[in-house]
Chimera marker file (.cmm) of the C-alpha trace (Angstrom):
<marker_set name="trace">
<marker id="1" x="-27.573" y="9.579" z="27.586" r="1" g="1" b="0" radius="0.5"/>
<marker id="2" x="-26.821" y="6.554" z="29.531" r="1" g="1" b="0" radius="0.5"/>
<marker id="3" x="-27.629" y="4.365" z="26.635" r="1" g="1" b="0" radius="0.5"/>
<marker id="4" x="-25.394" y="6.390" z="24.346" r="1" g="1" b="0" radius="0.5"/>
<marker id="5" x="-22.492" y="6.057" z="26.859" r="1" g="1" b="0" radius="0.5"/>
<marker id="6" x="-22.967" y="2.391" z="27.090" r="1" g="1" b="0" radius="0.5"/>
<marker id="7" x="-23.058" y="1.854" z="23.445" r="1" g="1" b="0" radius="0.5"/>
<marker id="8" x="-19.757" y="4.005" z="23.073" r="1" g="1" b="0" radius="0.5"/>
<marker id="9" x="-18.020" y="1.910" z="25.500" r="1" g="1" b="0" radius="0.5"/>
<marker id="10" x="-19.262" y="-1.154" z="24.060" r="1" g="1" b="0" radius="0.5"/>
<marker id="11" x="-18.464" y="-0.245" z="20.522" r="1" g="1" b="0" radius="0.5"/>
<marker id="12" x="-14.822" y="0.905" z="21.425" r="1" g="1" b="0" radius="0.5"/>
<marker id="13" x="-14.239" y="-2.367" z="23.374" r="1" g="1" b="0" radius="0.5"/>
<marker id="14" x="-15.593" y="-4.496" z="20.513" r="1" g="1" b="0" radius="0.5"/>
<marker id="15" x="-13.556" y="-2.538" z="17.811" r="1" g="1" b="0" radius="0.5"/>
<marker id="16" x="-10.453" y="-2.774" z="19.850" r="1" g="1" b="0" radius="0.5"/>
<marker id="17" x="-10.759" y="-6.447" z="20.894" r="1" g="1" b="0" radius="0.5"/>
<marker id="18" x="-12.402" y="-7.428" z="17.409" r="1" g="1" b="0" radius="0.5"/>
<marker id="19" x="-14.851" y="-9.623" z="19.373" r="1" g="1" b="0" radius="0.5"/>
<marker id="20" x="-18.018" y="-8.984" z="21.369" r="1" g="1" b="0" radius="0.5"/>
<marker id="21" x="-16.992" y="-8.058" z="24.973" r="1" g="1" b="0" radius="0.5"/>
<marker id="22" x="-19.154" y="-10.745" z="26.667" r="1" g="1" b="0" radius="0.5"/>
<marker id="23" x="-19.553" y="-14.495" z="26.616" r="1" g="1" b="0" radius="0.5"/>
<marker id="24" x="-22.651" y="-16.072" z="25.092" r="1" g="1" b="0" radius="0.5"/>
<marker id="25" x="-23.638" y="-19.340" z="26.658" r="1" g="1" b="0" radius="0.5"/>
<marker id="26" x="-26.482" y="-21.716" z="26.674" r="1" g="1" b="0" radius="0.5"/>
<marker id="27" x="-27.485" y="-24.308" z="29.121" r="1" g="1" b="0" radius="0.5"/>
<marker id="28" x="-26.794" y="-27.924" z="27.974" r="1" g="1" b="0" radius="0.5"/>
<marker id="29" x="-29.513" y="-29.664" z="26.151" r="1" g="1" b="0" radius="0.5"/>
<marker id="30" x="-31.886" y="-31.099" z="28.863" r="1" g="1" b="0" radius="0.5"/>
<marker id="31" x="-32.242" y="-34.398" z="26.958" r="1" g="1" b="0" radius="0.5"/>
<marker id="32" x="-28.458" y="-34.941" z="27.709" r="1" g="1" b="0" radius="0.5"/>
<marker id="33" x="-28.631" y="-34.279" z="31.428" r="1" g="1" b="0" radius="0.5"/>
<marker id="34" x="-27.167" y="-36.848" z="33.791" r="1" g="1" b="0" radius="0.5"/>
<marker id="35" x="-30.681" y="-37.642" z="35.187" r="1" g="1" b="0" radius="0.5"/>
<marker id="36" x="-32.111" y="-38.167" z="31.825" r="1" g="1" b="0" radius="0.5"/>
<marker id="37" x="-29.449" y="-40.352" z="30.717" r="1" g="1" b="0" radius="0.5"/>
<marker id="38" x="-29.772" y="-42.603" z="33.655" r="1" g="1" b="0" radius="0.5"/>
<marker id="39" x="-33.700" y="-42.705" z="33.025" r="1" g="1" b="0" radius="0.5"/>
<marker id="40" x="-32.825" y="-43.766" z="29.473" r="1" g="1" b="0" radius="0.5"/>
<marker id="41" x="-30.463" y="-46.516" z="30.445" r="1" g="1" b="0" radius="0.5"/>
<marker id="42" x="-33.163" y="-48.009" z="32.776" r="1" g="1" b="0" radius="0.5"/>
<marker id="43" x="-35.836" y="-47.685" z="29.970" r="1" g="1" b="0" radius="0.5"/>
<marker id="44" x="-33.384" y="-49.578" z="27.720" r="1" g="1" b="0" radius="0.5"/>
<marker id="45" x="-32.791" y="-52.307" z="30.274" r="1" g="1" b="0" radius="0.5"/>
<marker id="46" x="-36.555" y="-52.603" z="30.708" r="1" g="1" b="0" radius="0.5"/>
<marker id="47" x="-37.028" y="-53.061" z="27.023" r="1" g="1" b="0" radius="0.5"/>
<marker id="48" x="-34.302" y="-55.726" z="26.896" r="1" g="1" b="0" radius="0.5"/>
<marker id="49" x="-35.831" y="-57.502" z="29.790" r="1" g="1" b="0" radius="0.5"/>
<marker id="50" x="-39.433" y="-57.425" z="28.019" r="1" g="1" b="0" radius="0.5"/>
<marker id="51" x="-40.812" y="-55.139" z="30.641" r="1" g="1" b="0" radius="0.5"/>
<marker id="52" x="-42.703" y="-52.916" z="28.107" r="1" g="1" b="0" radius="0.5"/>
<marker id="53" x="-46.108" y="-51.423" z="28.114" r="1" g="1" b="0" radius="0.5"/>
<marker id="54" x="-47.808" y="-51.068" z="24.785" r="1" g="1" b="0" radius="0.5"/>
<marker id="55" x="-50.591" y="-48.438" z="24.362" r="1" g="1" b="0" radius="0.5"/>
<marker id="56" x="-52.525" y="-47.317" z="21.299" r="1" g="1" b="0" radius="0.5"/>
<marker id="57" x="-52.361" y="-43.645" z="20.129" r="1" g="1" b="0" radius="0.5"/>
<marker id="58" x="-55.866" y="-43.243" z="21.495" r="1" g="1" b="0" radius="0.5"/>
<marker id="59" x="-54.878" y="-44.437" z="24.951" r="1" g="1" b="0" radius="0.5"/>
<marker id="60" x="-51.935" y="-42.122" z="24.989" r="1" g="1" b="0" radius="0.5"/>
<marker id="61" x="-54.195" y="-38.948" z="23.864" r="1" g="1" b="0" radius="0.5"/>
<marker id="62" x="-56.703" y="-39.950" z="26.650" r="1" g="1" b="0" radius="0.5"/>
<marker id="63" x="-53.706" y="-39.918" z="29.149" r="1" g="1" b="0" radius="0.5"/>
<marker id="64" x="-52.878" y="-36.350" z="28.082" r="1" g="1" b="0" radius="0.5"/>
<marker id="65" x="-56.042" y="-35.032" z="29.863" r="1" g="1" b="0" radius="0.5"/>
<marker id="66" x="-55.867" y="-36.961" z="33.146" r="1" g="1" b="0" radius="0.5"/>
<link id1="1" id2="2" r="1" g="1" b="0" radius="0.2"/>
<link id1="2" id2="3" r="1" g="1" b="0" radius="0.2"/>
<link id1="3" id2="4" r="1" g="1" b="0" radius="0.2"/>
<link id1="4" id2="5" r="1" g="1" b="0" radius="0.2"/>
<link id1="5" id2="6" r="1" g="1" b="0" radius="0.2"/>
<link id1="6" id2="7" r="1" g="1" b="0" radius="0.2"/>
<link id1="7" id2="8" r="1" g="1" b="0" radius="0.2"/>
<link id1="8" id2="9" r="1" g="1" b="0" radius="0.2"/>
<link id1="9" id2="10" r="1" g="1" b="0" radius="0.2"/>
<link id1="10" id2="11" r="1" g="1" b="0" radius="0.2"/>
<link id1="11" id2="12" r="1" g="1" b="0" radius="0.2"/>
<link id1="12" id2="13" r="1" g="1" b="0" radius="0.2"/>
<link id1="13" id2="14" r="1" g="1" b="0" radius="0.2"/>
<link id1="14" id2="15" r="1" g="1" b="0" radius="0.2"/>
<link id1="15" id2="16" r="1" g="1" b="0" radius="0.2"/>
<link id1="16" id2="17" r="1" g="1" b="0" radius="0.2"/>
<link id1="17" id2="18" r="1" g="1" b="0" radius="0.2"/>
<link id1="18" id2="19" r="1" g="1" b="0" radius="0.2"/>
<link id1="19" id2="20" r="1" g="1" b="0" radius="0.2"/>
<link id1="20" id2="21" r="1" g="1" b="0" radius="0.2"/>
<link id1="21" id2="22" r="1" g="1" b="0" radius="0.2"/>
<link id1="22" id2="23" r="1" g="1" b="0" radius="0.2"/>
<link id1="23" id2="24" r="1" g="1" b="0" radius="0.2"/>
<link id1="24" id2="25" r="1" g="1" b="0" radius="0.2"/>
<link id1="25" id2="26" r="1" g="1" b="0" radius="0.2"/>
<link id1="26" id2="27" r="1" g="1" b="0" radius="0.2"/>
<link id1="27" id2="28" r="1" g="1" b="0" radius="0.2"/>
<link id1="28" id2="29" r="1" g="1" b="0" radius="0.2"/>
<link id1="29" id2="30" r="1" g="1" b="0" radius="0.2"/>
<link id1="30" id2="31" r="1" g="1" b="0" radius="0.2"/>
<link id1="31" id2="32" r="1" g="1" b="0" radius="0.2"/>
<link id1="32" id2="33" r="1" g="1" b="0" radius="0.2"/>
<link id1="33" id2="34" r="1" g="1" b="0" radius="0.2"/>
<link id1="34" id2="35" r="1" g="1" b="0" radius="0.2"/>
<link id1="35" id2="36" r="1" g="1" b="0" radius="0.2"/>
<link id1="36" id2="37" r="1" g="1" b="0" radius="0.2"/>
<link id1="37" id2="38" r="1" g="1" b="0" radius="0.2"/>
<link id1="38" id2="39" r="1" g="1" b="0" radius="0.2"/>
<link id1="39" id2="40" r="1" g="1" b="0" radius="0.2"/>
<link id1="40" id2="41" r="1" g="1" b="0" radius="0.2"/>
<link id1="41" id2="42" r="1" g="1" b="0" radius="0.2"/>
<link id1="42" id2="43" r="1" g="1" b="0" radius="0.2"/>
<link id1="43" id2="44" r="1" g="1" b="0" radius="0.2"/>
<link id1="44" id2="45" r="1" g="1" b="0" radius="0.2"/>
<link id1="45" id2="46" r="1" g="1" b="0" radius="0.2"/>
<link id1="46" id2="47" r="1" g="1" b="0" radius="0.2"/>
<link id1="47" id2="48" r="1" g="1" b="0" radius="0.2"/>
<link id1="48" id2="49" r="1" g="1" b="0" radius="0.2"/>
<link id1="49" id2="50" r="1" g="1" b="0" radius="0.2"/>
<link id1="50" id2="51" r="1" g="1" b="0" radius="0.2"/>
<link id1="51" id2="52" r="1" g="1" b="0" radius="0.2"/>
<link id1="52" id2="53" r="1" g="1" b="0" radius="0.2"/>
<link id1="53" id2="54" r="1" g="1" b="0" radius="0.2"/>
<link id1="54" id2="55" r="1" g="1" b="0" radius="0.2"/>
<link id1="55" id2="56" r="1" g="1" b="0" radius="0.2"/>
<link id1="56" id2="57" r="1" g="1" b="0" radius="0.2"/>
<link id1="57" id2="58" r="1" g="1" b="0" radius="0.2"/>
<link id1="58" id2="59" r="1" g="1" b="0" radius="0.2"/>
<link id1="59" id2="60" r="1" g="1" b="0" radius="0.2"/>
<link id1="60" id2="61" r="1" g="1" b="0" radius="0.2"/>
<link id1="61" id2="62" r="1" g="1" b="0" radius="0.2"/>
<link id1="62" id2="63" r="1" g="1" b="0" radius="0.2"/>
<link id1="63" id2="64" r="1" g="1" b="0" radius="0.2"/>
<link id1="64" id2="65" r="1" g="1" b="0" radius="0.2"/>
<link id1="65" id2="66" r="1" g="1" b="0" radius="0.2"/>
</marker_set>
């Protein structure tokens, strides 16, 4: 009974306002977070300064299980 009442209120408001009666939002993509952007700038500077580490795919796969 409560679900039916809720749906009727929701449906009337949606029809009257011609939109859903609530806002749908999603968090920003974590890739673009301030902390990650700072990390990427630091990494870019390290590459420019020649401070890079080269690993084979086998070495990277072995690190996955450490």
